[in-house]
N, C-alpha and C positions, 0 to 999 in steps of 0.2 A: 712487703717492705719497701718496693720501689714505688708504689703507689703513695706512701706517705711522705717519702723523699720529695717526689714531684709536686704534690700538693703544697707541702711546705716550702719547696723553693719557690713554686708560682706564688702561695701567698706573700713571701719575704717581697717578692717585686712589687705586688699591690700594695702591701704596706710602706715599701720604700716611696711608691708616689704619693700616698696619702699623708705619711706621718712625718717624711723628711721636711716638707716646708713647713710644717707647724712645730715640731721638736727637736730639728735637725737629726744628726746620725745616732744620738745618744738615745732617741726616741726607739729605735729600731732594737736596741739591745734591751731596753725594757720591756718591749713586746716578745723578744725572745727569750728573755728570763722566766715567762709563764710556763715554759715547758718543763719547770721543776715541778708543776701540779701533777704530772704524769708519773713522778716516779712511784708513789703507793700505790696507783693503780697496776703499774707492771709487776710491781712486787708480789701484787694478791694474786692477778688474773694470768701472768706468763708462766707456762708450766715449763719444766725443764724437758730435755728430750728422755724418752723412756730408757735408751741405752746409758745415758749418762746416770740417771737415777738408781737404775740396775748396777753399774758400777761401782757407786756409792752405798750399796746394800739397802736402800730405801724402797724395798719390795711392794710395802702397800702403797707408795706414791706412784709406782709402776702402773700396780692394777688400777689405780684412778684415772691415771691419764689415758689409758688402753680403752677403760671402759666408755671414758668421754668420747674418744675418737670412732668406737666401733660399739654403740649402745647395744645393739642387737646380740652382742657376745657378751656383755657385760658380766652375766651369770656365770659364764663360764671361766672369765678372766678373775672374777673375785674365789671360787672355788679352787682354781689350779695352783699348787704351790711353785714357787718362786725361786730358785737357787742362784744366790748372787755371787758372781765370779769374783776372784780376789785380785786385788790390785797390787802390782809389786813395788811400785813406787809412785810419789806424786808426781805429776807433769811439772814440768820446770821449762824455762825460757831456753836452757842449756840444750834441753833435747831436741830443739828446732835446729840446731846446727850440729846434731849429730851426724854420722855417717849416713844413716837413713835418709835424714831428711835435709841436709847441707844445700845439694844445689837447689832442690825445691824451694827451700825458704830463702834462701838469696835472691832466686830469680823473682819470686813473689815480691819480696820486700821492694825490690828496685823498680819492678813495674807497678806495684801501689804507690810507691813515690810519686813515679814520672807522671802516673794516670791523676792522683789528686793535685799534683804540681799545676798540670794543664788544667784540671776542671777549676780550681780555686783561683788560678791565674785569671781565666776566662770570665769567671762568675764576678770576680771583682773589678775587672777592668771594662767588660763589655759597655756597661753603661757609659763610661768617660769617654771611651773610643767612639761608640756610635753617635755621642753628642758632638765629637770633633768632625765626625762625618756630616753634621747637619740636620741629625735626627732631633726631635725633640725632647725635653726633658721626660716626660710620661712615656714616650715610645722607646727612648733609650732603656727605661728600665722593664719594659714591657720585652725586649730581647732576652733578657736575664730569666724571666719568666717563661719566655717559649722554650729556652734551652731546657729548662727543668721538667716541662711538661712532655716534650719529645723524648727527654730520657726515659721516662716510665713505658712508651711505646719501644724505643729501642731497647731496654732491659728484657722486656716481655718478648718479644721477636726473637733476640739472641738467646735468651733461656729456652724459649720453646724448640728454637731449631738444635741447641745443645742437647736437651732430651730427648728429641726425635734422632738425630744424627749422631751424635757423641762428638769427639774429636774438639774439646772445649777450647783446646790453646789453638788451634787453627781459626776457629770463628773469632775468638777475643781478638787475636792479631788482625783478623779483617776488619774487626770493628774499629779498633784504634787507627790502623790505618787509613781507613775510610774517614775517620775523624780528622787525621792530619791533613788530608786533602781539602776537608771543609774548611778548616781554618785556614788554608793555604788559599784556599779561595776567597776568602776576605782580603787578602794582600792585592788580588788582582783585579777585583770585580768590586765597585763601590756604589752600586744603585741601590735604591731602597730594596726593590725585589730581591736582589742578589744577597744583600745583608741578611733580609729573613730566610731565605732558604739555606744559606752556608750556615747561620746560627743556629737553625732548627737542626740540620744536619750533625752539627759539632755535639749538640746535646745528644740527640739520637744515639751518636755513635760513641763517644768518649763516656759521658755519664752513664749510658746503658751498659757498658761493658764493665764499667766498675760495679755495677749491682751484682753481675754474674761472676766477676771475680772473686767477690765475696763468698759464693756459693761454691765456687771451684775450689778457693782455700779451705772450705770446711770439709769438702770432700776428700780433699787429698791426705788429710791425716786422720790416725785414728782416735776414736771418741775421748781417750783419757786425755789425748794434746791437743783437741780440737780447738778449745775456746781458747787456750793459749796462744794458738796459730792465729786465728782469726782476730785475735787481740793485737798480736804483733804486727799482722799485715796492717792494720788500719792504724797503729801507732806509729809506725814508720811511715805511713801515707802521710799522716797528720803533718809530718816534718814537710812534706812536699807541699801540704795544703797553707803552711806558714808561709812557707819561701816563696809560693807561687805569685802572689799579689806583691810581695815584698821586692823581689826582682823584677817584676812586671813595672813596679813603680821607679825602681833604679834604671832600668833600661829607658824607661819614659823620659826620665830627667836627662841621660847622657844623650839620647839620640831623638831629634824632634820627630815626631809623626809616630803612627802606630803599627808601623811595619815591623819594626824590630821585635815589639812584644808579641804580634801575631807568629812571626818567625819562631821565636822562642818556644810558644805553646805548641806549635804545628810539629817542631822537632821533639817533644817531650812526649807528644802522641806517637809519633811514630816509632820513638824508642820504646816505648811502654809495647807497643805491638811487637816490636822484635823481642823484647826480654821476656815475653810470657811464653816464648816459643821452648825457652830453657826451662822451664818449671816442671821439671821431671822427677820423679821419684824413683831414683835408682835402689831397688832393692827385690830381688829374685824371690826371696820368701814372705813378701808382704802379704796379709790376707785382703787387701783391697788395691786397688790402682787408681791414680789420679786422673785416668782418663774415664769420665763418666759414661757408662752404656747408654745405647738408645734405650728408649722406653720400651718395655714389653707390654703389648696390648693385653696380653693373657694371664699378667701376673697377678696375683691376688696379695693385699696386705695380710700379715699375719693377725 
């Protein structure tokens, strides 16, 4: 998923350089609208998780998914009877603020809000800020593409470490705090090389951590409420994504220069790093913990 995000973000920077001089900013939206072509493909080819289908009583679909994942066991899966568990109630948004999930949900929502505030604030304003520093038009757009490309590397490395070592909250916090330092570096260093390094590190840490936060959120909830939880995390985060460029523009108008905008984004990344530490599911009788275990090399999938 991170690969698609990074490639799309990098492509947006390239399209910005090529299309904006010809069709203006509206041309970017026309290109972006082509993503609607993917909707029927996703509907046909993207499977549900086996556990989610099982909870809905769709046993034939479960067998088909497992057979595709493990073709060497296809005959066994098709022959075995599958008993679907009963669901006591439909998942609802209100269940995310129940005693079981309240602290976890509030911390994740706050973290996602701050993270996407910083991501979209930087992505929206970094070309303008770099032009103000003397970078060329094409190079300024390239900074946004660089952030997206490095986010792929950052997300993969952070995810790998979490899978191997566990402790996702600590690693996510370290990633966002590192991103805050990278954005802060743009305030104090103004050379071309420092612009490149700090922008790359900001994408590596801040956007890379957001990828792992999505997975952490899914892992922290039971299956019957998991999609609702991830949807709310991204939904609340989108409020930050909307406000990031808006508040960045307001600050740019109120205070000359780019340092105030960068300070706001750095503070948001640092606050996200602190907020995720409180994303704890307090429930002694829960069947799962939101601390991802490290990978067991000897484990085999069913």
